[in-house]
C-alpha positions as CSV (number, residue, x, y, z in Angstrom):
1,X,0.0,0.0,-0.1
2,X,1.5,3.3,-0.8
3,X,1.2,6.3,1.2
4,X,2.4,10.1,1.4
5,X,2.7,12.3,4.3
6,X,1.7,16.0,3.8
7,X,3.9,17.0,6.7
8,X,2.4,19.8,8.7
9,X,-0.7,19.7,6.7
10,X,-3.9,17.7,6.9
11,X,-5.4,16.4,3.8
12,X,-8.8,17.5,2.8
13,X,-9.4,16.1,-0.8
14,X,-7.6,13.9,-3.2
15,X,-8.4,13.6,-6.9
16,X,-6.8,11.7,-9.8
17,X,-6.1,13.7,-13.1
18,X,-8.5,12.9,-15.8
19,X,-5.6,13.1,-18.4
20,X,-3.0,10.9,-16.5
21,X,-3.7,7.8,-14.5
22,X,-0.6,8.2,-12.5
23,X,-1.0,11.8,-11.2
24,X,-2.9,12.9,-8.3
25,X,-3.6,16.3,-6.5
26,X,-4.2,16.9,-2.7
27,X,-5.8,19.9,-1.2
28,X,-4.6,20.2,2.5
29,X,-4.7,22.6,5.4
30,X,-2.6,23.4,8.5
31,X,-4.1,23.0,11.9
32,X,-6.8,20.6,10.7
33,X,-8.3,23.6,8.7
34,X,-9.3,25.7,11.6
35,X,-6.6,28.4,11.1
36,X,-3.6,28.8,8.9
37,X,-2.2,28.1,5.5
38,X,-3.3,25.5,2.8
39,X,-1.1,23.7,0.4
40,X,-1.9,22.1,-3.0
41,X,0.2,19.1,-3.9
42,X,0.7,17.2,-7.0
43,X,2.0,13.9,-6.9
44,X,3.1,11.1,-9.2
45,X,2.6,7.4,-8.8
46,X,5.9,5.7,-9.9
47,X,7.1,2.1,-9.7
48,X,9.4,3.4,-6.8
49,X,6.5,4.9,-4.9
50,X,4.8,8.4,-4.6
51,X,6.8,11.3,-5.7
52,X,5.9,15.0,-4.9
53,X,6.2,16.9,-8.2
54,X,5.2,20.2,-7.1
55,X,3.2,22.1,-4.3
56,X,1.7,25.6,-3.8
57,X,1.2,27.4,-0.6
58,X,-1.8,29.6,0.0
59,X,-2.7,32.0,2.6
60,X,-5.7,30.1,3.9
61,X,-6.8,26.5,4.2
62,X,-7.9,24.4,1.1
63,X,-10.8,22.2,1.5
64,X,-11.4,20.8,-1.9
65,X,-10.0,20.5,-5.5
66,X,-11.1,19.7,-8.9
67,X,-8.9,19.1,-12.2
68,X,-10.0,20.9,-15.0
69,X,-11.8,18.7,-17.7
70,X,-10.3,20.8,-20.5
71,X,-6.8,21.6,-19.7
72,X,-4.5,18.9,-18.2
73,X,-2.5,21.3,-16.0
74,X,-5.2,23.1,-14.3
75,X,-6.6,22.7,-10.8
76,X,-9.3,24.6,-9.2
77,X,-9.2,24.8,-5.4
78,X,-11.8,25.7,-2.7
79,X,-10.3,28.0,0.0
80,X,-11.1,29.2,3.5
81,X,-11.0,32.9,2.5
82,X,-14.1,32.5,0.1
83,X,-12.3,32.2,-3.0
84,X,-11.9,29.7,-5.7
85,X,-8.4,29.8,-7.1
86,X,-7.1,28.3,-10.5
87,X,-3.6,26.9,-10.4
88,X,-1.6,25.9,-13.5
89,X,0.8,23.1,-12.5
90,X,3.2,23.8,-15.3
91,X,3.8,27.3,-13.7
92,X,5.9,27.7,-10.5
93,X,4.3,29.9,-7.9
94,X,1.0,31.7,-7.9
95,X,-2.6,30.9,-9.0
96,X,-3.4,32.1,-12.5
97,X,-6.9,33.2,-11.5
98,X,-8.9,33.8,-8.4
99,X,-12.5,34.4,-7.9
100,X,-13.8,36.0,-4.7
101,X,-17.5,35.0,-5.2
102,X,-18.3,33.9,-1.5
103,X,-18.5,35.7,1.8
104,X,-17.6,32.4,3.8
105,X,-15.3,29.3,3.4
106,X,-15.6,27.5,0.2
107,X,-16.0,23.8,0.9
108,X,-16.6,22.2,-2.6
109,X,-15.7,22.9,-6.2
110,X,-16.5,20.8,-9.3
111,X,-16.0,21.2,-13.1
112,X,-18.9,20.7,-15.4
113,X,-18.5,17.5,-17.4
114,X,-20.5,18.8,-20.4
115,X,-19.5,22.5,-20.7
116,X,-15.9,22.1,-19.7
117,X,-15.0,25.7,-19.2
118,X,-17.6,25.9,-16.3
119,X,-17.3,25.0,-12.7
120,X,-19.4,25.3,-9.5
121,X,-18.6,26.0,-5.9
122,X,-20.5,25.7,-2.6
123,X,-20.0,27.7,0.5
124,X,-21.6,28.4,3.8
125,X,-23.1,31.7,2.6
């Protein structure tokens, strides 16, 4: 059985890439998501185990993620600050887009399987 420890962060969501069967992403939060930063991990499943490819730190907790159904390198994440952020894992540091559409924590995000450039999110507001 394979395992990967997100040292200092607690996992909230894990999803396989719809494009690559050996790539997964993890949305995680420090301090069990109560207060603190978040981190988005991208991992590869290799014959030698799980390897961390990249990670992106955020200023608030991450609760969910969804791989883009149209672009193999894009991941949308649900954050504790009420925003949905879009990361491009081919880039190095920052999200390529951020939508501040909610007043409370965003707990779910999902791409539309039919209209692949649309996603939905849910929050406490």
